N, C-alpha and C positions, 0 to 999 in steps of 0.2 A: 461724701460731705456730711456735715453735721445735720443739715436739714433732712436729708434722706434717712439718716439714722433715727431722727426724732419721729418721722412719719412712719417708719417701719416698726419702731419699738414702743412708742407711747400709747397708741390706741389699744394694742393687745394688753399692755400692762394695766390700763384703766379697766378694761372689760374683765380681766382676770381678778382684780381686786374687788370689783363689784360682785362678781359671781361667788368668790370665796367668802364673802360676808353676807350672802343671801339677799342682797339688794338687787334692784333693777335700775337701769340707767335713769329712768324717770323719777326714782326716789331721791336722786341727788338734786337738791334745790339750788346749789351754787357751786360752780367749778372755779377754782382759783389756780390758774396755770402759771408756770414759769413763762416769762415773756421776754423773748429776745427781739422779735420783730412782730408787729401787728399782723402782717400777712401770714407768717408761719403759725401764729397763735390761732388765727381765724381758720386757717386750713386744717389744723389739727382738730378743732372743734367740729368742722364739717365732716371730716373723715370719721370721727368718733360718733357722729350722729347727735351732737349736742347743739341745741339752739344757742346762737350767740347771746341772746338775752339772759341765758343762764350762766354766762361766763363773766368773771370780774376782770375786765381788761383795763389796765392802767398805764400801758406803755406810752400812750399819748400824753400822759401827765408827767411821768418821771423819766421816760427813756428806758434804755436797757440798764437795769440796776443789778444785773447778774443774779447771784443767789438771794439777794434781798427782795427780788420782785414778788415772790409768793407771800412772805409775811407782810410786806408793804401793801399789797393788794388786799390781803385779808383784813388788815387794820382799816383800810378804806371801806371795805364792805361792812364792817361792824359800825363804823362812824356814819355811813349812809343808811343804816337800818336794813341792809340786805341780809343780815345774819341776825337771827333771833334765837331765843331759848328753844332747844330741841331741833334747830335747823340741821339738816343733813348736808354736809359740804364735802367736797373733795379737793385736796391740795395735790398738785401735780408738778413735779420738778424734773428737770433734765440737766445734764452737765456734760461738758466736754469730756471726751474719753471713750466711751459714752456710758452714762448711767441714767437710770430712771428711778424716781421715787414717787409713790402714790400713797396718800394718807386719806382715809375716810374718817370724818369726825361727826359726832352729834354734839352740838353745843348746848 
């Protein structure tokens, strides 16, 4: 099922992207994940060793907005002041099929 695929593939993709860019997990100030359900989002954060307070979780506000969840959550993070100049953030997306995308940004 899709949740098992997400749990199997997203944490290694995140760790790989961080390592390839010479960052440490603690360098990332904000994680902006794709959000299908709150429970799977929180589970992925725990498995990846990311404190929930470092995640921009908005599913309670918008519901499952599919591929729009990452840019919507990022916009909320900017609006709420959680993202500032030179902030190191990670965008993480997953999609049916199954594909994973990870982007590191310094704003």
